[in-house]
C-alpha positions as CSV (number, residue, x, y, z in Angstrom):
1,M,0.0,0.0,0.0
2,R,1.4,3.4,-1.0
3,K,2.3,5.5,2.1
4,H,1.5,9.2,2.5
5,I,3.9,11.7,4.0
6,V,3.0,15.2,4.9
7,I,5.8,17.8,4.9
8,I,5.2,21.1,6.6
9,G,7.4,23.9,5.2
10,A,8.3,24.5,1.6
11,G,11.8,26.0,1.9
12,I,14.7,24.3,0.1
13,S,14.7,21.5,2.8
14,G,11.0,20.7,2.5
15,L,10.9,20.9,-1.3
16,S,14.0,18.7,-1.8
17,M,12.7,16.2,0.8
18,A,9.4,16.0,-1.1
19,F,11.2,15.4,-4.3
20,Y,13.3,12.5,-2.9
21,L,10.3,10.9,-1.2
22,R,8.1,11.1,-4.4
23,R,11.0,9.6,-6.4
24,A,11.0,6.7,-3.9
25,G,7.3,6.1,-4.8
26,H,5.6,7.7,-1.8
27,A,2.6,10.0,-1.9
28,V,3.6,13.4,-0.6
29,T,1.7,16.6,0.4
30,V,3.6,19.8,1.2
31,L,1.9,22.5,3.3
32,E,3.4,26.0,3.2
33,K,2.1,28.8,5.3
34,S,3.2,31.7,3.0
35,A,2.0,32.5,-0.4
36,R,5.1,31.2,-2.2
37,P,7.5,28.3,-1.8
38,G,11.3,28.7,-1.4
39,G,11.7,30.2,2.0
40,V,14.6,32.8,1.8
41,I,15.4,31.9,-1.8
42,R,14.1,34.5,-4.1
43,S,15.5,35.8,-7.4
44,E,14.1,38.8,-9.2
45,R,14.8,40.7,-12.4
46,Q,14.7,44.5,-12.2
47,E,15.7,46.7,-15.1
48,G,18.1,44.1,-16.4
49,F,19.7,43.4,-13.0
50,L,19.2,40.0,-11.3
51,V,18.7,40.5,-7.6
52,E,19.1,37.6,-5.2
53,H,17.1,38.4,-2.0
54,G,18.6,35.4,-0.2
55,P,21.5,33.1,-0.9
56,N,23.4,33.9,-4.1
57,S,24.9,30.5,-4.9
58,T,26.0,27.2,-3.4
59,L,29.1,25.0,-3.6
60,E,29.2,21.8,-5.6
61,T,30.7,19.7,-2.8
62,T,28.8,16.5,-3.6
63,P,27.5,14.8,-6.8
64,I,24.0,14.7,-5.2
65,L,23.5,18.3,-6.4
66,R,24.2,17.7,-10.1
67,E,22.1,14.5,-10.0
68,L,19.2,16.5,-8.6
69,F,19.5,19.2,-11.3
70,A,19.6,16.6,-14.0
71,E,16.5,14.9,-12.8
72,L,14.7,18.2,-12.6
73,G,15.8,19.1,-16.1
74,I,17.6,22.3,-15.2
75,L,21.2,21.4,-16.1
76,D,21.1,23.5,-19.2
77,S,20.5,26.7,-17.1
78,L,23.2,25.8,-14.6
79,C,26.1,28.3,-14.5
80,Y,29.4,28.2,-12.6
81,A,31.4,31.1,-11.2
82,N,34.1,32.4,-13.4
83,E,37.8,32.1,-12.6
84,Q,38.1,35.6,-11.2
85,S,35.7,34.7,-8.4
86,K,38.5,32.6,-6.8
87,N,40.0,35.9,-5.7
88,R,38.7,36.7,-2.2
89,Y,39.5,40.0,-0.4
90,I,39.8,40.8,3.2
91,V,39.9,44.4,4.5
92,R,42.9,45.3,6.7
93,D,43.8,48.8,7.7
94,A,41.1,50.1,5.2
95,R,42.8,48.3,2.3
96,L,41.7,45.2,0.4
97,Q,44.2,42.3,0.8
98,A,43.8,39.2,-1.3
99,L,43.2,36.0,0.7
100,P,46.2,33.8,-0.1
101,M,45.2,30.5,-1.7
102,S,48.6,28.9,-2.1
103,P,51.8,28.6,0.0
104,P,53.7,31.1,-2.2
105,A,50.8,33.6,-2.0
106,F,50.7,33.1,1.8
107,L,54.4,34.0,2.1
108,R,53.9,37.2,0.1
109,T,50.6,38.4,1.5
110,G,50.3,41.6,3.5
111,L,47.1,40.3,5.2
112,F,49.1,38.6,8.0
113,S,52.2,39.8,9.8
114,T,55.5,37.9,9.7
115,R,54.9,36.9,13.3
116,A,51.6,35.4,12.4
117,K,53.1,33.4,9.6
118,L,55.8,32.1,11.8
119,R,53.2,31.2,14.5
120,L,51.6,28.9,11.9
121,L,54.7,26.7,11.9
122,K,53.8,25.6,15.4
123,E,50.4,24.2,14.4
124,P,51.4,20.6,13.6
125,F,53.0,20.3,17.1
126,I,50.0,21.6,19.1
127,K,48.3,18.9,21.1
128,A,44.7,18.1,20.1
129,S,41.9,18.9,22.6
130,P,40.0,16.0,24.2
131,A,37.3,14.8,21.8
132,E,34.5,15.4,24.2
133,M,35.5,19.0,24.9
134,E,33.1,21.8,23.8
135,E,35.1,24.7,22.4
136,S,34.1,27.9,20.6
137,L,35.5,28.5,17.2
138,A,37.4,31.5,18.5
139,D,39.2,29.5,21.2
140,F,39.9,26.6,18.8
141,V,41.5,28.9,16.1
142,T,43.4,31.0,18.6
143,R,44.8,27.8,20.2
144,R,45.8,26.2,17.0
145,I,46.9,29.0,14.7
146,G,46.9,32.2,16.7
147,R,44.9,35.4,17.4
148,E,45.8,37.2,14.2
149,F,44.3,34.5,12.0
150,L,41.1,34.6,14.1
151,D,40.9,38.4,13.6
152,Y,41.7,38.6,9.9
153,A,40.6,35.3,8.5
154,I,38.0,33.5,10.6
155,N,36.2,36.5,12.0
156,P,35.3,38.0,8.6
157,F,34.6,34.5,7.2
158,V,32.1,33.7,9.9
159,A,30.4,37.1,9.4
160,G,30.1,36.3,5.7
161,V,28.7,32.8,6.2
162,Y,26.8,32.9,9.4
163,A,26.5,36.6,10.0
164,G,27.8,35.5,13.4
165,S,30.6,35.6,15.9
166,P,33.3,33.0,16.3
167,E,33.3,33.6,20.0
168,T,29.8,32.1,20.3
169,L,29.8,29.4,17.6
170,S,30.7,25.8,18.5
171,V,33.5,24.5,16.4
172,K,32.1,20.9,16.6
173,S,28.7,22.0,15.3
174,A,29.4,25.0,13.0
175,F,32.7,23.7,11.5
176,P,32.7,20.0,12.2
177,K,35.4,19.2,9.6
178,L,37.9,21.4,11.4
179,H,37.2,19.5,14.6
180,Q,37.4,16.2,12.8
181,L,40.8,17.2,11.2
182,E,42.2,17.8,14.7
183,Q,40.8,14.7,16.2
184,T,41.8,12.4,13.3
185,Y,45.1,13.8,12.3
186,G,46.2,15.8,15.3
187,S,46.8,18.9,13.1
188,L,44.8,21.0,10.6
189,I,47.7,21.3,8.2
190,R,48.4,17.5,8.3
191,G,44.7,16.8,8.0
192,A,44.3,19.1,5.0
193,I,46.9,17.1,3.2
194,L,46.0,13.6,4.2
195,G,42.3,14.2,4.3
196,A,42.2,14.7,0.5
197,R,42.4,11.0,0.0
198,E,39.3,10.3,2.0
199,R,37.3,13.0,0.1
200,R,38.3,11.4,-3.2
201,R,37.0,8.1,-1.9
202,R,33.7,9.6,-1.0
203,A,33.5,11.5,-4.3
204,E,33.3,14.7,-2.3
205,T,35.1,18.0,-3.1
206,E,36.9,20.1,-0.6
207,K,35.0,23.4,-0.1
208,T,38.0,25.5,-1.0
209,K,38.2,23.6,-4.4
210,A,34.5,23.1,-5.0
211,R,32.9,25.0,-7.8
212,L,30.5,27.8,-7.0
213,L,27.2,27.4,-8.9
214,T,23.8,29.0,-9.5
215,F,21.4,29.3,-12.5
216,Q,21.1,31.8,-15.3
217,E,18.0,33.3,-13.6
218,G,19.2,32.7,-10.0
219,L,18.5,30.0,-7.4
220,Q,14.8,30.7,-7.9
221,T,15.2,28.3,-10.9
222,L,15.8,25.4,-8.5
223,V,12.9,26.3,-6.3
224,D,10.5,26.6,-9.2
225,A,11.6,23.3,-10.7
226,L,11.2,21.5,-7.3
227,A,7.7,23.1,-6.8
228,Q,6.6,22.1,-10.4
229,S,7.7,18.5,-9.7
230,L,5.2,18.4,-6.9
231,E,2.3,19.2,-9.3
232,E,-0.9,19.7,-7.2
233,Q,0.7,18.4,-4.0
234,L,2.2,21.7,-2.9
235,H,-0.4,23.7,-1.0
236,T,0.7,27.3,-0.3
237,G,-1.3,29.6,2.0
238,A,-1.9,26.5,4.3
239,E,-1.8,27.3,8.0
240,V,-1.5,24.2,10.3
241,Q,-4.0,24.4,13.2
242,Q,-3.3,21.1,14.9
243,T,-1.3,17.9,14.6
244,R,-2.1,14.9,16.6
245,R,-1.0,11.3,16.9
246,N,-3.4,8.8,15.4
247,G,-2.2,5.2,15.8
248,A,1.0,4.8,13.9
249,G,0.5,8.0,12.0
250,Y,-0.6,11.6,12.4
251,E,-3.7,13.7,11.7
252,I,-3.0,17.2,10.4
253,L,-5.7,19.9,10.6
254,Y,-5.0,23.0,8.5
255,R,-6.8,26.0,7.1
256,R,-6.5,27.1,3.4
257,G,-8.6,29.3,1.3
258,G,-11.0,30.0,4.2
259,E,-11.7,26.3,4.7
260,N,-10.7,23.8,7.4
261,R,-9.1,20.7,5.9
262,Q,-7.6,17.5,7.3
263,L,-4.9,15.0,6.2
264,H,-3.7,11.7,7.4
265,A,0.1,11.1,7.3
266,D,1.9,7.8,7.8
267,A,5.0,10.0,8.5
268,L,5.2,13.7,9.3
269,V,8.2,15.8,8.3
270,L,8.6,19.3,9.8
271,A,10.8,21.5,7.6
272,I,10.2,24.8,9.5
273,P,12.7,27.2,11.0
274,A,13.8,26.4,14.6
275,H,12.3,29.6,15.9
276,A,8.9,28.5,14.5
277,Y,8.6,25.7,17.0
278,R,7.7,28.1,19.8
279,D,4.1,28.3,18.6
280,F,3.8,25.3,16.4
281,P,0.9,23.0,17.3
282,L,2.8,19.7,18.0
283,E,3.2,17.7,21.1
284,I,6.9,17.4,21.7
285,D,9.2,17.5,24.8
286,P,8.8,21.1,26.2
287,A,12.6,21.2,26.7
288,L,13.2,20.5,23.0
289,R,10.6,23.1,22.0
290,D,12.4,25.7,24.2
291,A,15.8,24.7,22.9
292,L,14.8,24.9,19.2
293,S,12.9,28.2,19.6
294,G,15.9,29.5,21.5
295,I,18.3,29.1,18.6
296,S,19.5,32.6,17.6
297,Y,18.7,33.9,14.2
298,P,20.2,37.4,14.0
299,A,18.7,40.0,11.7
300,V,20.5,40.6,8.5
301,N,19.8,43.2,5.7
302,M,20.8,42.7,2.1
303,V,21.5,46.0,0.3
304,Y,21.7,45.7,-3.5
305,F,23.2,48.4,-5.7
306,G,22.9,48.2,-9.5
307,Y,24.9,50.5,-11.8
308,R,24.0,50.7,-15.4
309,S,27.5,51.7,-16.3
310,A,30.6,50.6,-14.3
311,P,31.4,53.3,-11.6
312,E,34.9,54.4,-10.9
313,S,36.3,51.9,-8.4
314,I,39.1,49.6,-7.5
315,P,39.3,46.6,-9.9
316,L,36.4,44.3,-9.2
317,D,38.3,41.1,-10.0
318,G,37.0,38.7,-7.4
319,F,34.2,37.3,-5.4
320,G,34.1,40.3,-3.2
321,M,35.3,41.5,0.1
322,L,34.8,40.6,3.8
323,V,35.3,43.1,6.6
324,P,36.8,42.0,9.9
325,E,35.2,43.3,13.1
326,K,38.5,45.0,14.1
327,E,38.1,47.4,11.1
328,R,35.0,49.0,12.8
329,R,32.9,49.3,9.7
330,R,29.2,49.2,9.3
331,I,29.0,46.4,6.7
332,L,29.9,42.7,7.0
333,G,31.0,42.4,3.4
334,T,30.1,42.9,-0.3
335,I,29.6,40.4,-3.0
336,W,30.7,41.6,-6.5
337,S,27.7,39.8,-8.1
338,S,28.3,40.9,-11.7
339,T,31.9,39.7,-11.5
340,I,31.0,36.2,-10.3
341,F,28.2,35.1,-12.7
342,P,27.2,36.3,-16.2
343,D,24.1,38.4,-16.8
344,R,23.8,39.7,-13.3
345,A,23.7,43.3,-14.7
346,P,23.1,44.9,-18.1
347,Q,26.1,45.0,-20.4
348,H,28.9,47.3,-19.0
349,G,26.9,47.4,-15.7
350,V,27.9,46.4,-12.2
351,A,25.9,44.7,-9.4
352,L,27.0,44.7,-5.8
353,T,25.3,42.9,-2.9
354,T,26.2,44.1,0.6
355,F,25.2,42.6,3.9
356,V,24.8,44.4,7.2
357,G,23.7,43.6,10.8
358,G,24.1,40.0,12.1
359,S,25.4,39.2,15.5
360,R,28.1,41.7,15.2
361,Q,25.9,44.8,14.8
362,P,22.2,44.1,15.2
363,E,21.4,47.7,15.7
364,I,22.5,48.6,12.2
365,A,19.9,46.1,10.8
366,G,17.3,48.3,12.3
367,L,18.3,51.6,10.6
368,P,15.7,53.1,8.3
369,D,16.3,52.7,4.5
370,D,17.9,56.1,3.9
371,Q,20.4,55.7,6.7
372,L,21.1,52.1,5.7
373,I,21.8,53.2,2.1
374,A,24.0,56.0,3.3
375,A,26.0,53.8,5.6
376,V,26.7,51.3,2.8
377,R,27.6,54.0,0.3
378,E,30.1,55.5,2.8
379,D,31.9,52.2,3.4
380,L,32.0,51.4,-0.3
381,K,33.4,54.8,-0.9
382,D,36.2,54.3,1.7
383,L,37.0,50.7,0.8
384,M,36.2,50.4,-3.0
385,Q,36.5,54.1,-4.0
386,I,32.9,54.1,-5.4
387,T,31.3,57.6,-5.2
388,A,28.7,57.3,-7.9
389,P,25.1,56.8,-6.7
390,P,23.5,53.5,-7.7
391,D,20.8,53.4,-10.4
392,V,18.9,50.5,-8.8
393,V,18.6,49.9,-5.0
394,Q,16.9,47.0,-3.3
395,I,16.8,46.3,0.4
396,R,15.7,43.0,1.9
397,R,15.4,42.8,5.6
398,W,15.6,39.3,7.2
399,Q,14.5,39.7,10.8
400,Q,15.5,36.1,11.5
401,A,18.1,35.2,9.0
402,I,20.6,32.4,9.7
403,P,20.6,29.9,12.6
404,Q,23.6,30.2,14.9
405,Y,25.3,26.8,15.8
406,R,26.3,28.1,19.2
407,L,28.0,26.3,22.1
408,G,25.6,23.6,23.2
409,H,24.1,23.1,19.7
410,Q,25.0,19.4,19.7
411,Q,22.8,18.8,22.7
412,I,19.9,20.2,20.7
413,I,20.7,17.8,17.8
414,D,20.9,14.9,20.3
415,A,17.5,15.9,21.6
416,I,16.0,16.0,18.1
417,E,17.4,12.5,17.4
418,A,15.9,11.2,20.7
419,T,12.5,12.7,19.8
420,E,12.6,11.0,16.4
421,R,13.3,7.7,18.1
422,N,10.6,8.2,20.8
423,Q,8.0,9.4,18.3
424,P,8.3,7.1,15.3
425,G,7.1,8.7,12.1
426,L,8.1,12.2,13.1
427,F,11.2,13.8,11.4
428,L,12.7,17.3,11.8
429,T,14.8,19.0,9.1
430,G,16.0,22.4,8.2
431,N,19.2,24.5,8.1
432,F,19.5,24.4,11.9
433,R,20.6,20.8,11.4
434,G,23.4,19.5,9.2
435,G,24.6,22.8,7.8
436,I,23.2,26.1,6.7
437,S,23.9,26.3,2.9
438,V,21.6,25.3,0.1
439,G,23.8,22.3,-0.7
440,D,23.8,21.2,3.0
441,C,20.0,21.4,3.1
442,I,19.7,19.2,0.0
443,K,22.2,16.7,1.3
444,Q,20.4,16.5,4.6
445,S,17.1,15.9,2.8
446,H,18.6,13.2,0.7
447,A,19.8,11.4,3.8
448,L,16.6,12.0,5.9
449,S,14.4,10.8,3.0
450,D,16.1,7.4,3.3
451,A,15.4,7.3,7.0
452,V,11.7,8.1,6.3
453,G,11.6,5.2,3.8
454,V,13.2,2.8,6.3
455,H,10.6,3.8,8.9
456,L,7.7,3.3,6.5
457,A,9.1,-0.1,5.4
458,S,9.6,-1.3,8.9
459,G,6.0,-0.3,9.8
460,E,4.7,-2.2,6.8
461,E,6.7,-5.2,7.8
462,R,5.3,-5.1,11.4
463,L,1.8,-4.9,10.0
464,M,2.4,-7.8,7.6
465,N,3.8,-9.9,10.5
466,A,0.8,-9.0,12.7
467,E,-1.6,-10.0,9.9
468,C,0.3,-13.2,9.3
469,G,0.1,-14.0,13.0
470,M,-3.6,-13.4,13.1
471,R,-4.2,-15.8,10.1
472,I,-2.0,-18.5,11.7
473,S,-4.0,-18.2,15.0
474,E,-7.2,-18.6,13.1
C-alpha cells in the first residue's frame, strides 16, 4: 500500500525532501504557510539586473546536487562562477588584501604579519583537545593558529557565512570538519593534506576547491523546478492548526482558502525554522521546544546596488570583500555579483550585494532605509572608491536570517534525534541541522528521506507480520 507523507514547510529543505520521497514512490503533500515556496530563496529581475534576496549561490561539494539538477531538467541553465571569483579579499587597515590561496601567496601576503606566519609553523605540534571537549570556534582557532588568523581570516569568514561571531559558535557544530581534522590527524595542516584521499574516496570535493554554482536566472530556478515537480501536492497559504498522533500516523488539521481541511500522514516531516517551534501545534518535549525556539537567528539586511555603467572603483576582479570586526565598519561584506556570474547586470553594468547587521551589529539592521543606504555607500566609498550613486537599489530585511550553531548546539541535535526515536514517524529537518547552505540542506534531505523510507518499510513489515500471526492463529 502506498504510504502518505505530509511535509510542513516549503523552503529548500522541505521541497527537496518532497522530491526525494516522491521519487521513492511515496505519496507526498507539502503544506506551506506563506503564499510562495522557497523560503529565503528569491531571485528577481529588475531593469536588467538579477537581484538575489537570499542566498546567491552554493558550492558543488557533492555529486548529489548535479544528479538532482539533471532529474529536474535544469542542467542547461546551470552556470558556474568564473575564474576571477576565486580571488577573495579581506579588509585590513582600510585596504583590500587578497586572501592567499597557495603557499607562495601566503608567504607574500600583507594580510598577515611575519609573526603570524611564523606562528603557523607551530600548528602541527600543538596537542589536540579532548574529543568530548566543547570549544568555541574562536578558542579553537586561537589555540591552533593564533589570534591574528582569528581576527583577519576567521572573524570575517564567519560574518560572511553565518552573520555570526566566532566567540559564540561551536567548532564541533558549525565547522565539524575542522574539529574532525584535529581529532583524526592531530593537526589542521596535516589533516588538510592527508584528508584529501578520504574526500576522493567519497566522491566529495573540498570546499576550497568546490565550484560555486547558480542558475542563469538565479537560485529561484531550483525552487521553481522543485515546486513544479510536486504538481498539485504543494499547498501554499496553508496554516496548520493542529497535529495529533493517530495510531502509527498523524492527523494534520489546517486552514486554506478560508476552509478547514484534514490530512492523514503515515509520516510527518517538519521543515520549518527552529524559531517557529515556539508556537507550532505539535506535542513534543517542552525542553526540546524551548531549545529549538531559543536558537539565535540574528537580523541581516541585504542592500543591493545596481549601476547601469561601471562606476569608478578599485578593480572588481574577485568574489568580493569581507570586513573583519576590528576594522570597525558598518558592513559585513560585499559580493561583487556581476563579476562572479554572467548576466547579473546589463552590459557594462555592475551589481553589488552588501550585507549588514548580524550578531556583530544588530542595531544597524534596524536603521531606516535612507540611513542604511548612506552607511553602505560610505563604506563602499572608503573601501572600494565608489562615489557614484547606484541606479537601482533593493533592500531585503531578514528579521530572523541564519541559525547560529552556538555552544551547546550538539545537545539540541541529540534531543532531536531522541525525539525522532521516541516518536516514530516524526522527522525534523532544516538549516538548523546538518549545515546552513543550500547544498547542505539538499544533502540533509537526501539522507533523511532514506530514514523516512526505512521507517515506513519497517512499519509495513510489522503490519504484515501481525496480519500473518492473526491468520495463523485462526
